[in-house]
C-alpha positions in Angstrom: 0.1 -0.1 -0.1 1.7 3.0 -0.9 1.0 6.4 0.8 2.3 9.6 -0.9 3.3 11.9 1.9 3.6 16.0 0.7 5.0 19.0 2.5 4.1 22.1 0.3 5.8 25.2 0.5 4.9 28.2 -1.5 7.8 27.5 -4.1 8.3 24.1 -3.1 6.9 20.2 -3.3 8.9 18.1 -0.9 7.8 14.4 -1.2 7.9 11.1 -0.3 6.4 7.6 -1.6 6.1 5.2 1.2 5.4 1.8 1.2 2.7 1.1 4.3 2.8 -2.4 4.4 3.7 -4.6 7.4 7.4 -2.8 7.3 6.9 0.5 6.3 10.0 2.0 3.7 10.4 4.8 2.0 10.5 4.2 -1.8 11.2 7.3 -3.1 12.1 10.8 -2.2 12.6 14.5 -3.4 11.8 17.7 -3.9 10.7 20.0 -6.6 12.1 23.8 -6.1 11.7 27.3 -7.7 7.9 26.6 -8.7 6.9 30.0 -10.3 10.4 31.2 -11.3 11.9 30.7 -15.0 13.1 27.3 -14.3 12.4 25.1 -11.7 14.1 21.9 -10.3 13.5 18.5 -9.6 15.6 16.4 -7.3 14.7 12.7 -6.9 16.0 9.6 -5.2 14.5 6.0 -5.4 15.2 3.3 -2.7 18.1 1.9 -4.6 19.8 5.3 -3.9 20.1 6.4 -7.9 19.4 9.8 -8.0 17.8 12.0 -11.1 17.3 15.7 -11.2 15.9 17.6 -13.9 15.7 21.3 -14.6 12.1 22.5 -16.4 9.8 25.7 -16.3 7.3 24.9 -13.2 4.8 27.5 -13.3 2.6 26.2 -10.6 2.0 23.3 -8.0 -0.1 21.1 -10.5 2.7 21.0 -12.8 5.0 20.5 -9.7 2.8 17.4 -8.9 3.0 16.2 -12.5 6.5 16.5 -12.4 6.7 14.4 -9.1 4.6 11.7 -11.2 6.8 11.4 -14.0 9.8 10.6 -11.8 8.1 7.9 -9.7 6.6 6.3 -13.0 10.0 7.1 -15.0 11.3 3.4 -16.4 14.6 3.9 -15.3 14.5 6.1 -11.8 10.7 5.1 -11.0 9.4 2.5 -8.4 6.0 2.4 -9.6 4.3 1.0 -12.5 0.5 3.4 -12.4 -0.5 6.3 -10.7 -2.9 3.7 -9.6 -0.8 2.2 -7.0 -0.7 5.4 -4.9 -3.7 4.6 -2.8 -3.9 7.9 -0.3 -1.9 11.1 0.0 -1.2 12.9 3.1 -0.3 16.2 3.7 1.7 17.9 6.3 -0.1 20.7 7.5 1.4 23.9 9.5 -2.0 25.1 11.4 -4.9 23.5 12.1 -6.0 26.8 14.4 -8.8 25.4 16.9 -10.6 23.3 14.6 -8.5 20.1 14.2 -7.2 18.1 17.3 -6.3 15.6 15.2 -5.3 14.5 11.6 -8.3 14.5 9.6 -9.7 13.1 6.0 -9.5 16.4 3.8 -13.1 17.1 2.1 -14.7 20.3 1.2 -15.6 21.3 4.6 -11.6 20.5 6.2 -10.3 22.8 3.2 -12.4 25.4 3.8 -11.8 25.3 7.7 -7.7 25.1 6.6 -8.5 28.2 4.2 -10.3 30.4 6.8 -7.2 30.3 9.1 -4.6 31.2 6.5 -4.3 34.4 8.2 -2.7 32.2 11.4 -0.1 30.9 8.9 0.0 33.3 5.8 3.6 31.7 4.8 2.3 27.9 5.0 -1.2 27.0 4.7 -2.0 28.8 1.3 0.9 26.8 0.2 -0.8 23.8 1.8 -3.9 24.3 -0.2 -2.1 24.6 -3.5 -0.8 21.1 -2.9 -4.3 20.0 -2.0 -5.7 21.4 -4.8 -3.0 20.2 -7.4 -3.5 16.4 -6.0 -7.4 17.1 -7.0 -6.2 17.9 -10.6 -3.6 15.3 -11.3 -5.2 12.4 -9.0 -8.7 13.5 -8.3 -10.2 9.9 -7.0 -7.3 9.4 -4.6 -8.3 10.2 -0.7 -6.4 12.6 0.8 -5.7 13.7 4.6 -4.5 16.5 6.5 -1.6 16.0 9.5 -1.5 19.1 11.5 1.9 20.6 13.5 -0.7 22.0 16.0 -2.9 19.6 16.7 -1.0 17.8 19.2 -0.7 20.9 21.3 -4.5 21.3 21.3 -4.6 19.5 24.8 -2.8 22.1 26.3 -5.0 24.1 29.2 -5.9 27.4 29.0 -3.5 28.7 31.5 -0.6 27.5 28.9 -1.7 28.9 26.0 -3.5 32.1 26.6 -1.5 35.3 26.4 -2.0 38.2 28.5 -3.5 40.3 26.1 -7.0 41.7 26.3 -9.4 39.2 26.0 -10.8 40.2 22.9 -7.8 39.8 21.0 -8.5 36.1 21.8 -12.4 36.2 20.6 -11.8 38.5 17.6 -8.5 37.1 16.3 -7.5 33.6 18.5 -4.3 34.9 19.5 -3.3 32.3 21.8 -0.1 30.0 21.8 -0.7 27.0 19.4 2.8 25.2 19.2 4.2 23.6 16.3 6.4 20.3 15.7 3.4 18.5 17.1 3.9 15.5 15.2 7.7 15.1 16.1 6.9 15.8 19.4 4.1 13.1 19.9 6.3 10.7 17.7 9.3 10.1 19.6 7.8 10.3 22.9 5.6 7.4 22.1 8.5 5.7 20.3 10.8 5.9 23.4 8.2 4.8 25.3 7.9 1.8 23.4 11.7 1.3 23.4 11.5 1.6 27.3 8.4 -0.6 27.6 6.6 2.0 29.6 3.1 3.3 29.7 3.2 6.8 28.2 -0.2 7.8 30.3 2.2 7.2 33.5 5.3 9.5 32.5 6.3 13.0 32.4 8.2 13.6 29.4 10.0 16.7 27.9 10.7 16.4 24.0 13.2 18.9 22.7 13.2 19.4 18.6 16.0 20.8 18.1 16.7 21.5 14.2 17.0 25.0 12.4 13.5 25.3 13.7 13.2 24.4 17.2 10.6 23.8 20.2 10.3 22.1 23.3 7.2 20.2 24.9 5.9 19.2 27.9 4.3 16.1 27.6 2.4 14.9 30.7 0.8 11.7 30.8 0.7 11.3 26.9 -0.7 14.8 26.3 1.1 18.0 25.6 0.6 20.6 28.5 3.0 23.5 27.1 5.2 24.3 24.3 7.6 26.6 23.8 6.7 27.9 20.2 3.6 30.0 20.5 1.3 31.8 17.9 3.8 31.6 15.6 7.0 29.4 15.3 9.3 32.3 16.4 8.5 32.4 20.0 10.3 29.8 22.3 14.1 29.1 21.8 17.0 30.8 19.7 17.1 29.2 16.3 19.0 29.2 13.1 17.6 32.4 11.9 14.6 32.9 14.4 15.0 35.3 17.4 13.1 33.0 19.8 11.9 34.9 23.1 12.3 38.8 22.6 11.7 41.6 24.5 8.6 43.0 22.7 10.3 46.5 23.8 13.5 46.0 22.4 11.7 44.9 18.7 9.6 48.1 18.8 12.9 50.0 19.5 14.6 48.3 16.7 12.0 48.9 14.6 12.0 52.7 15.4 16.0 52.9 15.4 15.8 51.0 11.8 13.0 52.5 10.4 11.5 48.9 9.5 8.0 48.5 8.4 5.7 45.7 10.2 6.9 43.3 6.9 10.4 44.0 7.4 10.4 43.6 11.1 8.5 40.1 10.5 11.4 39.2 8.1 14.2 40.3 10.6 13.0 38.2 13.6 12.4 35.1 11.3 15.3 35.3 9.0 18.0 37.7 10.0 18.4 36.8 14.0 18.9 33.3 16.0 22.2 31.7 15.7 23.3 33.1 11.8 22.5 36.5 13.0 24.3 36.8 16.1 27.4 34.5 15.2 27.6 36.3 11.6 29.0 33.3 10.4 26.4 30.2 10.0 22.8 29.1 11.2 24.5 25.4 11.0 25.6 23.9 14.3 28.5 22.3 12.6 30.0 24.9 11.3 29.8 27.2 14.7 31.6 24.2 16.5 34.1 24.1 13.8 34.5 27.5 14.6 34.1 27.3 18.2 37.2 24.9 18.2 39.3 26.6 15.9 39.0 29.6 18.7 36.0 32.0 17.5 35.0 33.2 20.6 31.8 34.5 19.2 30.5 31.0 17.8 31.4 29.7 21.1 29.1 32.1 22.5 26.5 31.4 19.9 26.7 27.9 21.1 26.6 28.9 25.1 23.2 30.7 24.3 21.9 28.1 22.3 22.4 25.6 25.3 21.3 28.1 27.8 17.8 28.3 26.5 17.2 24.6 26.3 18.4 24.1 29.9 16.1 26.9 30.7 13.1 25.4 29.0 13.8 21.7 30.4 13.5 23.4 33.9 10.4 25.4 33.6 8.7 22.3 32.2 9.8 20.2 34.7 8.5 22.6 37.2 5.2 23.0 35.2 4.8 19.1 35.6 6.2 18.6 39.2 8.9 16.4 37.9 10.3 14.7 34.6 10.7 11.0 33.9 12.6 11.4 30.2 13.9 14.1 28.2 14.2 13.3 24.7 16.8 15.0 22.2 15.6 14.8 18.5 16.0 16.9 14.9 19.2 17.5 13.3 20.8 19.0 16.5 19.4 17.2 19.1 19.9 13.7 17.4 23.4 14.6 16.2 25.6 17.4 18.4 27.3 15.8 21.1 28.5 19.0 21.7 25.0 20.8 22.5 23.9 17.8 24.5 26.7 18.3 26.8 26.7 21.5 27.2 22.8 21.2 28.1 23.0 18.0 30.4 26.0 19.5 32.3 25.2 20.5 36.0 21.8 18.9 35.6 22.0 16.6 38.5 19.4 18.3 40.5 16.4 16.6 38.3 18.2 13.3 39.2 19.9 13.4 35.6 23.2 11.0 35.9 24.1 12.0 32.3 26.5 9.5 30.6 29.1 12.0 28.7 31.6 9.1 27.9 28.3 7.6 25.7 27.4 10.8 24.8 30.3 11.5 22.8 30.1 10.8 19.2 26.6 9.9 19.1 24.7 10.2 16.1 21.2 9.6 14.5 20.3 6.6 17.0 17.9 5.9 19.4 19.9 5.8 22.6 19.7 5.9 26.3 22.4 8.4 27.4 22.3 8.3 31.2 23.4 5.8 33.5 21.1 2.6 34.9 20.5 4.6 38.2 19.3 7.8 36.7 16.2 9.2 38.2 15.5 11.1 35.2 16.5 9.4 32.0 17.9 11.3 28.8 17.6 9.7 25.5 18.2 10.5 21.8 15.5 9.5 19.4 15.4 10.0 15.8 12.2 11.3 14.6 10.3 10.8 11.5 7.7 13.0 10.6 6.9 11.7 7.1 6.3 8.2 8.4 3.8 9.6 11.0 1.9 11.6 8.2 1.9 8.3 6.1 0.6 6.2 9.1 -2.2 8.5 10.1 -3.2 8.5 6.4 -3.2 4.8 6.5 -5.3 4.7 9.8 -7.6 7.5 8.5 -8.4 6.5 4.7 -8.2 2.5 5.8 -8.9 2.2 9.4 -5.3 0.1 10.0 
């Protein structure tokens, strides 16, 4: 049973085709880029590790989806013989607002609701809708689902998700904390509990999804009770190019001094700050670690600032849940940067953490326990797989299994 997973941006389509039989596997994956520009690019790789790339005009998402179909069907690097072998399509959707507390089958009503909250995610939801409509054009009889970044966090209590603004701002504009990366947070928490043979409904877990975008979630007895990203993904941790938490007065000061418009200020806090903006070197943790090792003091400070904020949120969420049983490190940085993990878990013994620094060294992209056996609170690296979650939810919704 083949499920096509799509993550559509305004000028790109990321895709994976997964065989969702008993042992799920990726049959092909790739990306279509530069949609709407004079020349687009498709990069494709199949399960035989055969790579294919082509440049061709891609004026819109429908043409982009047709290009994906051609790659999947190609006699040389393709992996299926007919589009009929694609049984369902699952879309990653950034924002479900308060409408969607779980993944949903896409029908006219669901699509209308996603469209109605585009102002909550103006850079993401309109692009997702383009992908959904492109599938309706190219694969009109194939069922579609939406898996939302926000839905897992809909269990947060009002004390966590409400902002101290005039209440009418919530009533009129739905201004509140929504949180993101929910698919990843849910997946790694459940995966870790399966590995440890734990009942997630009995445990207090803090999940740290650390990548170019980063967020931390407090999961109490299987439900999200607080998360670091807010109304938008810019709140919370310091990220690759996003500020994370910032004094609003400081932003107003910068806007006045630099004569920034609202649009320019939004671009500034999302694209020109974070690790890249502060270090003036890179948003990539590997580059910063290499520079720090060579004596670059700004790179070292950037790494220290990053780890400090992760540590601070872990402490806060342990307080929110009155303890913690497990802390999970996931995402590109969480899974691969032993240096970041070392900085975060140094001097964390007050939580009952006995961190195994020797085991941590060199650990990359594995599901691994990195605390000693007698550690009261455990720490694990867990590899995330959001595409697999989307495919699993799609299979469950469409086929009931």
